[in-house]
MOPAC internal coordinates of N, CA, C and O (Angstrom, degrees):
PM7 1SCF
backbone

  N    0.0000 0     0.00 0     0.00 0    0    0    0
  C    1.4287 1     0.00 0     0.00 0    1    0    0
  C    1.5202 1   109.85 1     0.00 0    2    1    0
  O    1.2310 1   123.72 1   -36.12 1    3    2    1
  N    1.2851 1   110.47 1   143.88 1    3    2    1
  C    1.4572 1   114.46 1  -178.16 1    5    3    2
  C    1.5191 1   111.84 1   -84.25 1    6    5    3
  O    1.2310 1   120.49 1   164.60 1    7    6    5
  N    1.2717 1   116.66 1   -15.40 1    7    6    5
  C    1.4470 1   120.65 1   174.85 1    9    7    6
  C    1.5257 1   114.01 1    81.76 1   10    9    7
  O    1.2310 1   119.76 1   176.48 1   11   10    9
  N    1.3614 1   118.07 1    -3.52 1   11   10    9
  C    1.4580 1   119.74 1  -179.51 1   13   11   10
  C    1.5290 1   111.59 1   -87.24 1   14   13   11
  O    1.2310 1   121.10 1   -34.66 1   15   14   13
  N    1.2697 1   115.51 1   145.34 1   15   14   13
  C    1.4593 1   120.07 1   178.27 1   17   15   14
  C    1.5183 1   108.37 1   -95.50 1   18   17   15
  O    1.2310 1   120.66 1   -53.63 1   19   18   17
  N    1.3220 1   116.35 1   126.37 1   19   18   17
  C    1.4649 1   121.49 1   179.53 1   21   19   18
  C    1.5232 1   108.27 1  -106.50 1   22   21   19
  O    1.2310 1   120.06 1   -63.16 1   23   22   21
  N    1.3072 1   117.49 1   116.84 1   23   22   21
  C    1.4667 1   118.66 1   179.17 1   25   23   22
  C    1.5268 1   110.44 1   -67.89 1   26   25   23
  O    1.2310 1   122.21 1   -38.05 1   27   26   25
  N    1.2819 1   113.37 1   141.95 1   27   26   25
  C    1.4631 1   119.22 1  -179.27 1   29   27   26
  C    1.5302 1   108.78 1   -75.70 1   30   29   27
  O    1.2310 1   120.92 1   -43.91 1   31   30   29
  N    1.3230 1   115.85 1   136.09 1   31   30   29
  C    1.4625 1   120.84 1  -178.75 1   33   31   30
  C    1.5369 1   109.10 1   -74.18 1   34   33   31
  O    1.2310 1   120.07 1   -43.80 1   35   34   33
  N    1.2976 1   117.47 1   136.20 1   35   34   33
  C    1.4607 1   122.32 1  -178.67 1   37   35   34
  C    1.5282 1   109.34 1   -68.77 1   38   37   35
  O    1.2310 1   120.74 1   -39.01 1   39   38   37
  N    1.3330 1   116.18 1   140.99 1   39   38   37
  C    1.4600 1   121.45 1   179.26 1   41   39   38
  C    1.5217 1   109.35 1   -75.13 1   42   41   39
  O    1.2310 1   120.77 1   -34.94 1   43   42   41
  N    1.3359 1   116.14 1   145.06 1   43   42   41
  C    1.4609 1   120.62 1   178.51 1   45   43   42
  C    1.5129 1   110.12 1   147.10 1   46   45   43
  O    1.2310 1   121.20 1     6.90 1   47   46   45
  N    1.3180 1   115.30 1  -173.10 1   47   46   45
  C    1.4577 1   121.23 1  -178.42 1   49   47   46
  C    1.5213 1   109.31 1  -106.17 1   50   49   47
  O    1.2310 1   121.53 1   -31.47 1   51   50   49
  N    1.3073 1   114.67 1   148.53 1   51   50   49
  C    1.4604 1   118.76 1   176.38 1   53   51   50
  C    1.5290 1   109.21 1   -82.91 1   54   53   51
  O    1.2310 1   121.26 1   -14.07 1   55   54   53
  N    1.2980 1   115.20 1   165.93 1   55   54   53
  C    1.4565 1   120.72 1   179.18 1   57   55   54
  C    1.5225 1   110.87 1   -62.16 1   58   57   55
  O    1.2310 1   120.04 1   140.93 1   59   58   57
  N    1.3110 1   117.53 1   -39.07 1   59   58   57
  C    1.4653 1   122.18 1   179.27 1   61   59   58
  C    1.5312 1   110.10 1   -61.60 1   62   61   59
  O    1.2310 1   120.09 1   135.48 1   63   62   61
  N    1.3193 1   117.44 1   -44.52 1   63   62   61
  C    1.4682 1   120.62 1  -179.77 1   65   63   62
  C    1.5338 1   110.71 1   -62.18 1   66   65   63
  O    1.2310 1   120.46 1   137.43 1   67   66   65
  N    1.3060 1   116.72 1   -42.57 1   67   66   65
  C    1.4650 1   119.98 1   179.17 1   69   67   66
  C    1.5237 1   111.18 1   -65.29 1   70   69   67
  O    1.2310 1   119.90 1   139.74 1   71   70   69
  N    1.3220 1   117.79 1   -40.26 1   71   70   69
  C    1.4566 1   121.11 1   179.00 1   73   71   70
  C    1.5282 1   111.62 1   -65.52 1   74   73   71
  O    1.2310 1   120.06 1   141.91 1   75   74   73
  N    1.3153 1   117.50 1   -38.09 1   75   74   73
  C    1.4667 1   120.96 1   178.39 1   77   75   74
  C    1.5299 1   110.13 1   -64.63 1   78   77   75
  O    1.2310 1   120.21 1   136.85 1   79   78   77
  N    1.3179 1   117.20 1   -43.15 1   79   78   77
  C    1.4635 1   120.88 1   178.85 1   81   79   78
  C    1.5276 1   110.13 1   -63.75 1   82   81   79
  O    1.2310 1   120.04 1   136.06 1   83   82   81
  N    1.3230 1   117.53 1   -43.94 1   83   82   81
  C    1.4611 1   120.42 1   178.05 1   85   83   82
  C    1.5228 1   111.58 1   -63.43 1   86   85   83
  O    1.2310 1   120.01 1   142.51 1   87   86   85
  N    1.3158 1   117.59 1   -37.49 1   87   86   85
  C    1.4605 1   121.44 1   177.59 1   89   87   86
  C    1.5314 1   110.66 1   -63.72 1   90   89   87
  O    1.2310 1   120.27 1   136.09 1   91   90   89
  N    1.3199 1   117.08 1   -43.91 1   91   90   89
  C    1.4670 1   121.52 1   179.18 1   93   91   90
  C    1.5320 1   110.29 1   -63.59 1   94   93   91
  O    1.2310 1   120.41 1   135.20 1   95   94   93
  N    1.3315 1   116.83 1   -44.80 1   95   94   93
  C    1.4688 1   120.27 1   178.65 1   97   95   94
  C    1.5320 1   111.08 1   -63.11 1   98   97   95
  O    1.2310 1   120.32 1   141.04 1   99   98   97
  N    1.3172 1   116.99 1   -38.96 1   99   98   97
  C    1.4581 1   120.72 1   177.41 1  101   99   98
  C    1.5172 1   111.94 1   -64.07 1  102  101   99
  O    1.2310 1   120.36 1   140.27 1  103  102  101
  N    1.3133 1   116.91 1   -39.73 1  103  102  101
  C    1.4674 1   120.38 1   178.81 1  105  103  102
  C    1.5285 1   110.71 1   -66.17 1  106  105  103
  O    1.2310 1   120.48 1   138.54 1  107  106  105
  N    1.3216 1   116.69 1   -41.46 1  107  106  105
  C    1.4670 1   119.90 1   178.55 1  109  107  106
  C    1.5292 1   110.40 1   -63.39 1  110  109  107
  O    1.2310 1   120.61 1   135.49 1  111  110  109
  N    1.3308 1   116.44 1   -44.51 1  111  110  109
  C    1.4669 1   120.04 1   179.02 1  113  111  110
  C    1.5259 1   110.97 1   -64.37 1  114  113  111
  O    1.2310 1   120.45 1   142.94 1  115  114  113
  N    1.3248 1   116.75 1   -37.06 1  115  114  113
  C    1.4568 1   120.56 1   179.27 1  117  115  114
  C    1.5160 1   112.78 1   -66.82 1  118  117  115
  O    1.2310 1   120.22 1   149.30 1  119  118  117
  N    1.3127 1   117.18 1   -30.70 1  119  118  117
  C    1.4583 1   120.91 1   178.90 1  121  119  118
  C    1.5286 1   112.25 1   -85.39 1  122  121  119
  O    1.2310 1   120.30 1   140.75 1  123  122  121
  N    1.3210 1   117.03 1   -39.25 1  123  122  121
  C    1.4631 1   120.82 1  -175.34 1  125  123  122
  C    1.5277 1   112.66 1   -83.98 1  126  125  123
  O    1.2310 1   120.06 1   149.34 1  127  126  125
  N    1.3246 1   117.49 1   -30.66 1  127  126  125
  C    1.4640 1   121.19 1  -176.40 1  129  127  126
  C    1.5134 1   114.18 1   -56.24 1  130  129  127
  O    1.2310 1   119.60 1   127.89 1  131  130  129
  N    1.3367 1   118.36 1   -52.11 1  131  130  129
  C    1.4668 1   118.84 1   179.87 1  133  131  130
  C    1.5292 1   113.50 1   -60.94 1  134  133  131
  O    1.2310 1   120.27 1   145.85 1  135  134  133
  N    1.3231 1   117.08 1   -34.15 1  135  134  133
  C    1.4636 1   119.73 1   178.74 1  137  135  134
  C    1.5199 1   110.89 1   -66.28 1  138  137  135
  O    1.2310 1   120.39 1   139.91 1  139  138  137
  N    1.3224 1   116.86 1   -40.09 1  139  138  137
  C    1.4629 1   120.91 1   179.02 1  141  139  138
  C    1.5291 1   110.05 1   -65.84 1  142  141  139
  O    1.2310 1   120.28 1   136.91 1  143  142  141
  N    1.3301 1   117.07 1   -43.09 1  143  142  141
  C    1.4610 1   120.42 1   179.56 1  145  143  142
  C    1.5284 1   111.08 1   -64.94 1  146  145  143
  O    1.2310 1   120.51 1   142.54 1  147  146  145
  N    1.3154 1   116.63 1   -37.46 1  147  146  145
  C    1.4693 1   120.61 1   177.50 1  149  147  146
  C    1.5269 1   109.86 1   -63.05 1  150  149  147
  O    1.2310 1   120.57 1   136.32 1  151  150  149
  N    1.3373 1   116.52 1   -43.68 1  151  150  149
  C    1.4579 1   121.52 1   179.73 1  153  151  150
  C    1.5262 1   110.59 1   -61.79 1  154  153  151
  O    1.2310 1   120.10 1   136.98 1  155  154  153
  N    1.3355 1   117.42 1   -43.02 1  155  154  153
  C    1.4622 1   120.74 1   179.89 1  157  155  154
  C    1.5230 1   110.99 1   -64.83 1  158  157  155
  O    1.2310 1   120.19 1   140.39 1  159  158  157
  N    1.3245 1   117.24 1   -39.61 1  159  158  157
  C    1.4581 1   120.65 1   178.12 1  161  159  158
  C    1.5173 1   111.64 1   -64.09 1  162  161  159
  O    1.2310 1   120.47 1   139.38 1  163  162  161
  N    1.3336 1   116.71 1   -40.62 1  163  162  161
  C    1.4657 1   120.31 1   178.63 1  165  163  162
  C    1.5179 1   111.09 1   -64.84 1  166  165  163
  O    1.2310 1   120.27 1   140.87 1  167  166  165
  N    1.3314 1   117.09 1   -39.13 1  167  166  165
  C    1.4658 1   119.24 1  -178.58 1  169  167  166
  C    1.5308 1   110.86 1   -67.48 1  170  169  167
  O    1.2310 1   119.76 1   144.91 1  171  170  169
  N    1.3223 1   118.06 1   -35.09 1  171  170  169
  C    1.4690 1   120.05 1   176.48 1  173  171  170
  C    1.5196 1   110.33 1   -65.46 1  174  173  171
  O    1.2310 1   120.60 1   140.55 1  175  174  173
  N    1.3293 1   116.47 1   -39.45 1  175  174  173
  C    1.4636 1   120.62 1   178.68 1  177  175  174
  C    1.5203 1   110.65 1   -64.45 1  178  177  175
  O    1.2310 1   120.50 1   136.27 1  179  178  177
  N    1.3270 1   116.66 1   -43.73 1  179  178  177
  C    1.4686 1   120.59 1   179.47 1  181  179  178
  C    1.5278 1   110.63 1   -63.27 1  182  181  179
  O    1.2310 1   120.46 1   139.47 1  183  182  181
  N    1.3242 1   116.73 1   -40.53 1  183  182  181
  C    1.4654 1   120.54 1   179.17 1  185  183  182
  C    1.5257 1   110.46 1   -62.44 1  186  185  183
  O    1.2310 1   120.41 1   136.24 1  187  186  185
  N    1.3126 1   116.83 1   -43.76 1  187  186  185
  C    1.4700 1   120.15 1   179.10 1  189  187  186
  C    1.5226 1   110.92 1   -62.86 1  190  189  187
  O    1.2310 1   120.04 1   138.64 1  191  190  189
  N    1.3310 1   117.53 1   -41.36 1  191  190  189
  C    1.4675 1   120.59 1   178.88 1  193  191  190
  C    1.5236 1   111.01 1   -62.87 1  194  193  191
  O    1.2310 1   120.46 1   138.09 1  195  194  193
  N    1.3360 1   116.72 1   -41.91 1  195  194  193
  C    1.4649 1   119.94 1   179.01 1  197  195  194
  C    1.5273 1   111.52 1   -64.29 1  198  197  195
  O    1.2310 1   120.42 1   141.00 1  199  198  197
  N    1.3219 1   116.81 1   -39.00 1  199  198  197
  C    1.4576 1   119.62 1   179.36 1  201  199  198
  C    1.5306 1   110.98 1   -66.59 1  202  201  199
  O    1.2310 1   120.59 1   142.19 1  203  202  201
  N    1.3243 1   116.48 1   -37.81 1  203  202  201
  C    1.4700 1   119.83 1   177.35 1  205  203  202
  C    1.5226 1   110.01 1   -66.01 1  206  205  203
  O    1.2310 1   120.29 1   140.30 1  207  206  205
  N    1.3339 1   117.06 1   -39.70 1  207  206  205
  C    1.4667 1   120.25 1   177.70 1  209  207  206
  C    1.5203 1   111.33 1   -63.70 1  210  209  207
  O    1.2310 1   120.34 1   140.92 1  211  210  209
  N    1.3418 1   116.96 1   -39.08 1  211  210  209
  C    1.4665 1   120.54 1   177.79 1  213  211  210
  C    1.5272 1   110.61 1   -63.38 1  214  213  211
  O    1.2310 1   120.45 1   138.20 1  215  214  213
  N    1.3214 1   116.74 1   -41.80 1  215  214  213
  C    1.4588 1   120.28 1   178.11 1  217  215  214
  C    1.5251 1   110.62 1   -63.85 1  218  217  215
  O    1.2310 1   120.59 1   138.24 1  219  218  217
  N    1.3187 1   116.47 1   -41.76 1  219  218  217
  C    1.4611 1   120.90 1   178.27 1  221  219  218
  C    1.5277 1   111.00 1   -62.26 1  222  221  219
  O    1.2310 1   120.67 1   137.86 1  223  222  221
  N    1.3293 1   116.32 1   -42.14 1  223  222  221
  C    1.4591 1   120.57 1   178.27 1  225  223  222
  C    1.5180 1   110.81 1   -63.63 1  226  225  223
  O    1.2310 1   120.72 1   138.76 1  227  226  225
  N    1.3296 1   116.23 1   -41.24 1  227  226  225
  C    1.4648 1   119.68 1   177.97 1  229  227  226
  C    1.5207 1   111.34 1   -61.87 1  230  229  227
  O    1.2310 1   120.84 1   138.66 1  231  230  229
  N    1.3283 1   116.00 1   -41.34 1  231  230  229
  C    1.4663 1   119.48 1   177.78 1  233  231  230
  C    1.5264 1   111.31 1   -63.49 1  234  233  231
  O    1.2310 1   120.68 1   138.15 1  235  234  233
  N    1.3269 1   116.30 1   -41.85 1  235  234  233
  C    1.4605 1   119.75 1   179.21 1  237  235  234
  C    1.5234 1   111.69 1   -65.29 1  238  237  235
  O    1.2310 1   120.37 1   139.79 1  239  238  237
  N    1.3423 1   116.90 1   -40.21 1  239  238  237
  C    1.4661 1   120.34 1   177.62 1  241  239  238
  C    1.5277 1   110.79 1   -63.54 1  242  241  239
  O    1.2310 1   120.61 1   140.05 1  243  242  241
  N    1.3271 1   116.45 1   -39.95 1  243  242  241
  C    1.4587 1   119.78 1   178.15 1  245  243  242
  C    1.5229 1   109.99 1   -62.85 1  246  245  243
  O    1.2310 1   120.63 1   136.60 1  247  246  245
  N    1.3224 1   116.40 1   -43.40 1  247  246  245
  C    1.4673 1   119.68 1  -179.54 1  249  247  246
  C    1.5242 1   110.66 1   -63.47 1  250  249  247
  O    1.2310 1   120.13 1   142.21 1  251  250  249
  N    1.3428 1   117.36 1   -37.79 1  251  250  249
  C    1.4635 1   119.85 1   177.69 1  253  251  250
  C    1.5203 1   111.40 1   -64.65 1  254  253  251
  O    1.2310 1   120.74 1   140.09 1  255  254  253
  N    1.3331 1   116.18 1   -39.91 1  255  254  253
  C    1.4665 1   120.46 1  -179.54 1  257  255  254
  C    1.5279 1   112.20 1   -73.27 1  258  257  255
  O    1.2310 1   120.45 1   133.09 1  259  258  257
  N    1.3358 1   116.74 1   -46.91 1  259  258  257
  C    1.4629 1   120.71 1  -171.40 1  261  259  258
  C    1.5233 1   113.64 1   -99.73 1  262  261  259
  O    1.2310 1   120.01 1   165.15 1  263  262  261
  N    1.3191 1   117.58 1   -14.85 1  263  262  261
  C    1.4519 1   120.29 1  -178.55 1  265  263  262
  C    1.5184 1   113.53 1    81.13 1  266  265  263
  O    1.2310 1   120.54 1  -173.23 1  267  266  265
  N    1.3121 1   116.57 1     6.77 1  267  266  265
  C    1.4699 1   121.76 1   179.66 1  269  267  266
  C    1.5281 1   107.99 1  -156.93 1  270  269  267
  O    1.2310 1   121.10 1   -12.82 1  271  270  269
  N    1.3135 1   115.49 1   167.18 1  271  270  269
  C    1.4605 1   119.85 1   174.79 1  273  271  270
  C    1.5190 1   109.28 1   -86.04 1  274  273  271
  O    1.2310 1   119.57 1   -26.42 1  275  274  273
  N    1.3394 1   118.43 1   153.58 1  275  274  273
  C    1.4691 1   119.82 1  -179.60 1  277  275  274
  C    1.5284 1   111.08 1   -67.79 1  278  277  275
  O    1.2310 1   121.15 1   -34.54 1  279  278  277
  N    1.3261 1   115.41 1   145.46 1  279  278  277
  C    1.4603 1   118.32 1   177.03 1  281  279  278
  C    1.5312 1   109.49 1   -88.98 1  282  281  279
  O    1.2310 1   121.02 1     0.08 1  283  282  281
  N    1.3012 1   115.66 1  -179.92 1  283  282  281
  C    1.4617 1   121.05 1  -176.06 1  285  283  282
  C    1.5275 1   111.75 1   -62.72 1  286  285  283
  O    1.2310 1   120.06 1   143.71 1  287  286  285
  N    1.3082 1   117.49 1   -36.29 1  287  286  285
  C    1.4572 1   120.93 1  -178.39 1  289  287  286
  C    1.5307 1   111.78 1   -65.95 1  290  289  287
  O    1.2310 1   120.38 1   142.94 1  291  290  289
  N    1.3382 1   116.89 1   -37.06 1  291  290  289
  C    1.4664 1   120.18 1  -179.39 1  293  291  290
  C    1.5222 1   110.79 1   -75.31 1  294  293  291
  O    1.2310 1   120.34 1   137.07 1  295  294  293
  N    1.3090 1   116.95 1   -42.93 1  295  294  293
  C    1.4565 1   122.83 1   174.50 1  297  295  294
  C    1.5151 1   114.68 1    57.40 1  298  297  295
  O    1.2310 1   121.65 1    34.07 1  299  298  297
  N    1.3025 1   114.45 1  -145.93 1  299  298  297
  C    1.4581 1   122.03 1  -174.20 1  301  299  298
  C    1.5214 1   112.56 1   -68.16 1  302  301  299
  O    1.2310 1   120.36 1   148.74 1  303  302  301
  N    1.3229 1   116.91 1   -31.26 1  303  302  301
  C    1.4697 1   120.19 1  -178.90 1  305  303  302
  C    1.5299 1   111.01 1   -57.74 1  306  305  303
  O    1.2310 1   119.61 1   140.16 1  307  306  305
  N    1.3228 1   118.34 1   -39.84 1  307  306  305
  C    1.4636 1   121.75 1  -179.96 1  309  307  306
  C    1.5223 1   110.94 1   -65.49 1  310  309  307
  O    1.2310 1   120.40 1   140.85 1  311  310  309
  N    1.3304 1   116.85 1   -39.15 1  311  310  309
  C    1.4676 1   119.90 1   179.36 1  313  311  310
  C    1.5227 1   111.14 1   -66.39 1  314  313  311
  O    1.2310 1   120.78 1   137.84 1  315  314  313
  N    1.3191 1   116.11 1   -42.16 1  315  314  313
  C    1.4605 1   120.07 1  -179.62 1  317  315  314
  C    1.5238 1   110.53 1   -64.88 1  318  317  315
  O    1.2310 1   120.18 1   138.65 1  319  318  317
  N    1.3234 1   117.27 1   -41.35 1  319  318  317
  C    1.4594 1   120.19 1   178.92 1  321  319  318
  C    1.5214 1   111.38 1   -65.38 1  322  321  319
  O    1.2310 1   120.13 1   140.54 1  323  322  321
  N    1.3344 1   117.35 1   -39.46 1  323  322  321
  C    1.4687 1   120.45 1   178.41 1  325  323  322
  C    1.5181 1   110.59 1   -65.17 1  326  325  323
  O    1.2310 1   120.52 1   138.78 1  327  326  325
  N    1.3240 1   116.62 1   -41.22 1  327  326  325
  C    1.4655 1   120.32 1   178.55 1  329  327  326
  C    1.5266 1   110.52 1   -66.09 1  330  329  327
  O    1.2310 1   120.27 1   141.23 1  331  330  329
  N    1.3153 1   117.08 1   -38.77 1  331  330  329
  C    1.4676 1   120.88 1   178.98 1  333  331  330
  C    1.5262 1   110.30 1   -64.21 1  334  333  331
  O    1.2310 1   119.89 1   139.25 1  335  334  333
  N    1.3336 1   117.82 1   -40.75 1  335  334  333
  C    1.4695 1   120.63 1   177.97 1  337  335  334
  C    1.5290 1   110.45 1   -63.05 1  338  337  335
  O    1.2310 1   120.49 1   136.47 1  339  338  337
  N    1.3170 1   116.67 1   -43.53 1  339  338  337
  C    1.4639 1   120.69 1  -179.85 1  341  339  338
  C    1.5216 1   110.68 1   -63.24 1  342  341  339
  O    1.2310 1   120.55 1   136.78 1  343  342  341
  N    1.3375 1   116.56 1   -43.22 1  343  342  341
  C    1.4680 1   120.13 1  -178.98 1  345  343  342
  C    1.5227 1   111.87 1   -68.57 1  346  345  343
  O    1.2310 1   120.37 1   150.80 1  347  346  345
  N    1.3306 1   116.90 1   -29.20 1  347  346  345
  C    1.4659 1   119.11 1  -179.13 1  349  347  346
  C    1.5309 1   111.42 1   -69.03 1  350  349  347
  O    1.2310 1   120.31 1   157.22 1  351  350  349
  N    1.3340 1   117.02 1   -22.78 1  351  350  349
  C    1.4583 1   120.68 1   178.84 1  353  351  350
  C    1.5277 1   112.52 1   -90.41 1  354  353  351
  O    1.2310 1   120.04 1   175.22 1  355  354  353
  N    1.3307 1   117.54 1    -4.78 1  355  354  353
  C    1.4730 1   121.08 1  -178.33 1  357  355  354
  C    1.5261 1   110.04 1   -80.50 1  358  357  355
  O    1.2310 1   121.19 1   -13.82 1  359  358  357
  N    1.3170 1   115.33 1   166.18 1  359  358  357
  C    1.4611 1   121.71 1   177.79 1  361  359  358
  C    1.5339 1   109.09 1   -59.37 1  362  361  359
  O    1.2310 1   119.63 1   -45.33 1  363  362  361
  N    1.3316 1   118.31 1   134.67 1  363  362  361
  C    1.4680 1   120.84 1  -177.77 1  365  363  362
  C    1.5310 1   111.57 1   -56.56 1  366  365  363
  O    1.2310 1   120.91 1   -45.93 1  367  366  365
  N    1.3256 1   115.87 1   134.07 1  367  366  365
  C    1.4554 1   121.67 1   177.60 1  369  367  366
  C    1.5194 1   114.46 1    84.53 1  370  369  367
  O    1.2310 1   120.33 1   168.68 1  371  370  369
  N    1.3152 1   116.97 1   -11.32 1  371  370  369
  C    1.4678 1   118.97 1  -175.58 1  373  371  370
  C    1.5290 1   111.39 1   -68.34 1  374  373  371
  O    1.2310 1   120.26 1   139.50 1  375  374  373
  N    1.3138 1   117.11 1   -40.50 1  375  374  373
  C    1.4561 1   121.37 1  -178.82 1  377  375  374
  C    1.5286 1   110.04 1  -118.53 1  378  377  375
  O    1.2310 1   120.13 1  -134.70 1  379  378  377
  N    1.3095 1   117.35 1    45.30 1  379  378  377
  C    1.4627 1   120.76 1  -173.86 1  381  379  378
  C    1.5271 1   111.63 1   -60.47 1  382  381  379
  O    1.2310 1   119.78 1   133.31 1  383  382  381
  N    1.3396 1   118.02 1   -46.69 1  383  382  381
  C    1.4652 1   120.26 1  -179.23 1  385  383  382
  C    1.5173 1   110.94 1   -66.23 1  386  385  383
  O    1.2310 1   120.25 1   138.01 1  387  386  385
  N    1.3230 1   117.13 1   -41.99 1  387  386  385
  C    1.4570 1   120.27 1   179.28 1  389  387  386
  C    1.5222 1   109.80 1   -63.92 1  390  389  387
  O    1.2310 1   120.44 1   139.57 1  391  390  389
  N    1.3239 1   116.76 1   -40.43 1  391  390  389
  C    1.4555 1   120.90 1   179.04 1  393  391  390
  C    1.5261 1   111.06 1   -62.51 1  394  393  391
  O    1.2310 1   120.33 1   140.60 1  395  394  393
  N    1.3393 1   116.98 1   -39.40 1  395  394  393
  C    1.4670 1   120.49 1   177.37 1  397  395  394
  C    1.5237 1   110.40 1   -62.56 1  398  397  395
  O    1.2310 1   120.55 1   138.45 1  399  398  397
  N    1.3337 1   116.55 1   -41.55 1  399  398  397
  C    1.4600 1   120.26 1   179.24 1  401  399  398
  C    1.5238 1   110.62 1   -64.44 1  402  401  399
  O    1.2310 1   120.41 1   137.06 1  403  402  401
  N    1.3255 1   116.82 1   -42.94 1  403  402  401
  C    1.4669 1   120.41 1   179.60 1  405  403  402
  C    1.5167 1   110.18 1   -62.26 1  406  405  403
  O    1.2310 1   120.24 1   137.50 1  407  406  405
  N    1.3199 1   117.14 1   -42.50 1  407  406  405
  C    1.4700 1   120.26 1   178.87 1  409  407  406
  C    1.5259 1   110.80 1   -63.19 1  410  409  407
  O    1.2310 1   120.17 1   139.36 1  411  410  409
  N    1.3407 1   117.28 1   -40.64 1  411  410  409
  C    1.4640 1   120.65 1   179.40 1  413  411  410
  C    1.5226 1   110.54 1   -64.78 1  414  413  411
  O    1.2310 1   120.22 1   138.14 1  415  414  413
  N    1.3183 1   117.19 1   -41.86 1  415  414  413
  C    1.4688 1   120.61 1   179.37 1  417  415  414
  C    1.5202 1   110.14 1   -65.62 1  418  417  415
  O    1.2310 1   120.41 1   138.61 1  419  418  417
  N    1.3257 1   116.83 1   -41.39 1  419  418  417
  C    1.4547 1   120.79 1   179.29 1  421  419  418
  C    1.5201 1   110.68 1   -61.63 1  422  421  419
  O    1.2310 1   120.37 1   136.18 1  423  422  421
  N    1.3274 1   116.90 1   -43.82 1  423  422  421
  C    1.4696 1   120.38 1   178.49 1  425  423  422
  C    1.5361 1   110.38 1   -62.47 1  426  425  423
  O    1.2310 1   120.47 1   138.02 1  427  426  425
  N    1.3302 1   116.71 1   -41.98 1  427  426  425
  C    1.4634 1   120.24 1  -179.68 1  429  427  426
  C    1.5241 1   111.43 1   -64.14 1  430  429  427
  O    1.2310 1   120.57 1   138.20 1  431  430  429
  N    1.3302 1   116.51 1   -41.80 1  431  430  429
  C    1.4667 1   120.23 1  -179.30 1  433  431  430
  C    1.5200 1   112.38 1   -69.37 1  434  433  431
  O    1.2310 1   121.03 1   148.59 1  435  434  433
  N    1.3360 1   115.64 1   -31.41 1  435  434  433
  C    1.4589 1   117.97 1  -179.05 1  437  435  434
  C    1.5287 1   111.81 1   -84.14 1  438  437  435
  O    1.2310 1   120.43 1   174.03 1  439  438  437
  N    1.3405 1   116.79 1    -5.97 1  439  438  437
  C    1.4597 1   120.18 1   177.41 1  441  439  438
  C    1.5054 1   114.22 1    91.03 1  442  441  439
  O    1.2310 1   119.84 1  -177.17 1  443  442  441
  N    1.3414 1   117.91 1     2.83 1  443  442  441
  C    1.4559 1   122.28 1   178.54 1  445  443  442
  C    1.5215 1   108.08 1   -82.64 1  446  445  443
  O    1.2310 1   119.53 1   -62.37 1  447  446  445
  N    1.3274 1   118.50 1   117.63 1  447  446  445
  C    1.4576 1   122.69 1  -175.93 1  449  447  446
  C    1.5221 1   113.38 1   -98.92 1  450  449  447
  O    1.2310 1   119.11 1  -166.33 1  451  450  449
  N    1.3283 1   119.31 1    13.67 1  451  450  449
  C    1.4618 1   121.18 1  -177.31 1  453  451  450
  C    1.4900 1   111.45 1   -79.30 1  454  453  451
  O    1.2310 1   120.10 1   180.00 1  455  454  453

């Protein structure tokens, strides 16, 4: 035996190891972040396009029912009523979610907050 006492090294990570891990995480975030933001931007664009298509469909349904497009005085209420009439003639349950949305919009337009 050499007779020397060797202190035991404390368990844990060195500063270099922590910096390397942080560097790797930063690189991953730098590469993945822009892709995620691009995806979110595309989904907002798709949502807006779908909403415009729904409005266009509502206008077309109103024209089929009334023979004309709604004027400024009738506004959105006329479109919602035309859509509600069309949905009421559909097979039960087929447009359940759409029907719920139409009912919610109708309540909001009529001032009923329940």
